[in-house]
C-alpha positions in Angstrom: 74.9 35.7 128.0 72.1 33.2 127.6 73.0 29.7 128.8 75.8 30.9 131.1 75.4 29.5 134.6 77.2 29.6 137.9 76.7 27.0 140.6 76.4 27.3 144.3 76.5 24.7 147.1 74.7 26.2 150.1 73.5 25.3 153.5 69.8 24.3 153.5 68.7 27.1 155.9 69.9 29.8 153.5 67.7 28.3 150.7 64.7 27.6 153.0 64.8 31.2 154.3 64.7 32.5 150.7 67.9 34.6 150.8 69.7 32.4 148.3 66.8 32.4 145.8 66.6 36.2 146.3 70.3 36.8 145.7 70.3 34.4 142.7 67.4 36.2 141.1 68.9 39.6 141.6 72.2 38.5 140.2 70.5 37.0 137.1 68.7 40.3 136.5 71.9 42.2 136.9 74.3 39.9 134.9 72.1 37.7 132.8 73.8 34.7 134.4 71.7 32.0 136.0 72.7 30.8 139.5 72.0 27.2 140.2 72.1 26.1 143.8 71.9 22.9 145.8 71.3 22.6 149.5 72.9 20.4 152.1 74.3 20.7 155.6 77.7 22.5 155.7 79.7 19.3 156.0 77.8 17.7 153.1 78.0 20.9 151.0 81.7 21.1 151.4 82.1 17.4 150.5 80.0 17.9 147.3 82.1 20.9 146.4 85.3 18.8 146.6 84.0 16.5 143.9 83.4 19.4 141.5 80.5 21.0 139.8 80.2 24.1 142.0 82.0 27.5 141.8 81.1 28.7 145.3 80.1 27.3 148.7 78.0 29.2 151.3 78.6 27.6 154.7 78.4 28.5 158.4 80.9 26.3 160.3 84.2 28.2 160.4 86.3 25.3 161.6 85.1 23.1 158.7 85.5 26.0 156.2 89.1 26.7 157.4 90.0 23.0 157.0 88.4 23.1 153.5 90.7 26.0 152.5 93.8 24.6 154.2 93.2 21.3 152.2 93.4 23.3 149.0 89.8 23.1 147.8 88.8 26.6 148.6 90.7 29.8 147.7 89.7 31.8 150.8 86.8 32.5 153.2 84.8 35.7 152.8 82.4 36.6 155.6 79.1 37.5 153.9 76.4 37.8 156.6 75.4 36.8 160.0 72.5 36.1 162.4 72.4 34.0 165.5 71.2 30.8 166.9 68.2 30.4 169.3 67.4 27.6 171.8 63.8 26.5 171.5 62.0 24.3 174.0 58.7 23.4 175.4 56.7 26.5 176.5 56.6 25.0 180.0 60.4 25.1 180.0 61.0 22.1 182.3 64.7 22.7 182.3 64.3 26.4 183.2 66.6 27.7 180.5 64.8 31.0 180.1 66.7 32.4 183.1 70.1 30.9 182.2 73.0 33.4 182.2 74.7 31.8 179.2 74.2 29.2 176.5 76.4 26.8 178.3 74.4 27.2 181.5 71.2 26.6 179.4 72.4 23.2 178.2 73.7 22.3 181.6 70.2 22.8 182.9 68.8 20.6 180.1 71.3 17.9 180.9 70.5 18.1 184.7 66.8 17.9 184.1 67.2 15.1 181.6 64.7 16.9 179.3 64.8 15.6 175.7 67.2 17.5 173.4 67.0 16.8 169.7 70.2 17.1 167.7 70.5 17.2 163.9 73.6 15.0 164.2 74.6 15.5 160.6 77.8 17.6 160.6 75.8 20.7 159.6 76.8 24.2 160.7 74.0 24.0 163.2 75.2 20.7 164.6 78.8 22.0 164.8 77.5 25.1 166.8 75.5 22.9 169.1 78.6 20.8 169.8 80.5 24.0 170.6 77.8 24.9 173.2 78.0 21.5 174.8 81.8 21.8 174.8 81.5 25.2 176.5 79.3 23.5 179.2 81.9 20.7 179.5 79.3 18.1 178.9 79.3 15.2 176.4 75.7 14.3 175.8 76.3 11.5 173.4 74.8 8.2 174.5 72.5 9.8 177.0 68.8 8.6 176.6 67.5 12.2 176.6 69.9 13.2 173.8 68.3 12.1 170.5 69.3 12.4 166.9 66.7 13.6 164.4 66.3 11.2 161.5 65.4 14.1 159.3 68.3 16.2 160.4 69.9 16.3 157.0 66.7 18.0 155.6 67.6 21.2 157.5 66.5 23.2 160.6 62.9 23.6 159.6 62.3 19.9 159.5 64.3 19.3 162.7 62.3 22.0 164.5 59.1 20.4 163.5 60.4 17.0 164.7 61.4 18.6 168.0 57.9 20.1 168.3 56.4 16.6 168.0 58.7 15.4 170.8 58.3 18.5 172.9 62.1 18.6 172.9 64.7 21.3 173.2 66.6 22.2 170.0 69.1 24.7 168.6 68.1 26.5 165.4 69.2 29.6 163.5 67.3 32.9 163.8 65.9 32.8 160.3 64.4 29.4 160.8 63.2 30.5 164.3 61.2 33.3 162.8 59.9 31.3 159.9 58.9 28.1 161.7 57.7 29.5 165.0 54.0 30.1 163.9 53.8 26.4 162.9 55.0 25.0 166.2 52.4 23.7 168.7 54.5 23.0 171.7 57.8 24.9 171.3 58.8 28.5 171.8 62.1 30.5 171.6 63.5 30.4 175.1 67.2 31.5 175.1 69.3 33.7 172.9 71.8 36.5 173.1 75.0 34.7 174.1 77.9 35.7 171.8 78.7 32.0 171.5 75.5 31.7 169.4 76.7 34.0 166.7 76.1 32.5 163.2 78.5 33.7 160.5 77.8 32.7 156.9 80.8 32.7 154.6 81.3 32.4 150.8 84.2 30.2 149.6 85.3 30.2 146.0 86.4 26.8 144.8 90.0 26.5 143.5 89.6 25.5 139.8 93.3 24.3 139.8 92.4 21.7 142.4 88.8 20.7 141.7 87.4 19.6 138.4 84.5 21.2 136.5 84.8 24.7 138.1 84.5 27.9 136.2 86.8 30.1 138.2 85.9 33.3 136.2 82.2 32.9 136.8 82.7 32.1 140.4 84.9 35.2 140.9 82.2 37.4 139.3 79.4 36.1 141.5 81.6 36.4 144.6 82.5 40.0 143.7 78.8 40.8 143.4 77.9 39.1 146.7 80.5 41.2 148.4 79.4 44.4 146.8 76.8 47.1 147.8 73.8 45.7 145.8 73.9 42.3 147.5 74.7 44.0 150.9 71.6 46.1 150.6 69.4 43.1 149.7 70.8 41.1 152.7 70.3 44.1 155.0 66.6 44.4 154.2 65.7 40.8 153.5 62.8 39.6 155.7 61.7 43.1 156.9 58.5 43.0 154.9 57.5 39.6 156.4 58.9 39.7 159.9 59.4 43.4 160.6 63.2 42.8 161.0 65.9 41.5 158.7 66.9 37.9 158.8 70.5 38.6 158.3 73.1 41.4 158.8 75.7 42.0 156.1 79.2 41.1 157.2 81.4 41.5 154.1 85.0 40.8 154.8 87.9 38.6 153.9 89.4 36.2 156.4 93.0 36.8 155.8 94.3 33.7 157.6 92.6 31.4 155.2 93.6 33.5 152.2 97.2 33.4 153.3 97.2 29.6 153.6 95.8 29.4 150.1 98.3 32.0 148.9 101.3 30.0 150.3 100.2 26.9 148.3 100.4 28.9 145.1 103.7 30.5 145.7 102.3 33.8 146.9 99.7 34.4 144.2 96.6 36.3 145.4 93.3 35.9 143.6 91.0 38.6 144.6 87.6 38.8 142.9 
């Protein structure tokens, strides 16, 4: 199968953490098919996929993913894995978020203290989750002098965390980034986690080849089936243990039937399982 290739648009953090390269390499060994991948924030990754040239998207903003499927670009959402988000901040914790009883309370304390909070501001899954937390706190931080947008936000959570470190600012990052970047940070530390609101679910979405140009639906379905299977689940379940003493992700294989049903209705009831 030399020369055969399947293409994946992925959130940056999944590439930076190494899970996408590891899955791609294992799939190549198993199938002989090369997996090409390109990283962007979830919003940008979905926009790229609409223009063609990718068979699958890996994303972590369910509301954006559901709209992508409803609009006919994706066939369905499949939950692949999960971790969570962590609020980092200055070790001195001027806002006192260590003792907050919820993520919403934590950001309320940040707003009340007017401590600097750095947002990616780029429509990424992390940015969408951050906005969910502010919404839960019933606070709109936009326009506040302490709420700043990272110019490097589109480069991913690692770059944003390092920018926050330079500013001694609070920031929301995913668990994989938190573990990987923490040793490099001079001023910041993980201060708050554990709220169910901070759950981070990563989904795989096959692109509809009848709607989007330059999509190999057969190769996309094969890769998706492998990602949802036991070999990929085992890789996900153990990834990061050797380096961090704990996995970076937990397998969460399952189909989101609502999105699948929406796609099915558009095609007169046809179902396209991998």
